[in-house]
N, C-alpha and C positions, 0 to 999 in steps of 0.2 A: 395170260388172262389180259383182255383189252380192258380200257378205263370204263367204258360203257357197259360190259359185263360186269365189272366190279360194283359199280353203282347200283346197277339193277340187284344184284346179289345181295348187297349190303341193305339195300332198302326192303328187299323180302325179309329180311331179318330185323328189321326195325332200327337200321342206321342210316346216316345220311353222311354222304362222301363228296366232298369239293376238292378241285385242283385249281391252284392258284400260283402262277410264275413257278411251275415246277414242283410246288410242295403240295403234297395231299393229306388233307385233313379229314377227320371222321369224328363221328361222336353219335352217342345212344340218343334216339329221338326223345326218349322218354327221362333221360337223364344226361344232363350237359357235364355233368362231372365225370362221366365216362367218355374218354375221347383220347386223341391221338393225332401224330403227323409224321410223315416221312416223305421222302422223295421217291420210295420203290413200292409200287402197287403190291408187291409180294408181301412186304411188312405190313401195310395196312390190312391186306387180307388175313394174314397170320394173326395181328393183333385182334381183329374183330372175331375171328373164330376162336382165339382164346377167351375172350369175353363170352362169347356165345355158349362155349362148353365148359366154362368155370376152370381154364387152364389145361385142359387135355393134351394140346400141342406142346406146351412147356413141360409137363410131366414126362411126355414122350421122350423129349429131347434130353432132358436129366438121366432118364433111365438109358438111354442109347448111350450117352456119354460114359456112364458107370460101367456099362458093358465093354465099351471100347478100352476104357482105362484098365479094367480086369484083365483083358486080353493082352494088352501092352506090357503088363507088369507079370514077368514070367522069371521064374528062379531056375537057372540050370543048376541042376545037382551035381554035377561034376567039378 
């Protein structure tokens, strides 16, 4: 995703994104308490998505980590 695409997508969902010296900051337009910053656009997009969906991506990541851990724990019966 390009920076200008991120800005437009965020704006469409009620967020403002600004870049300053390599640091990308964001905040929800109607609530400055909901905000964050990162040097990575993907992290900013993920954070905004999690706020929009009330943590869907976070929950998915937790479930995926649990599935992988369950696969790694194998007991050899012999």
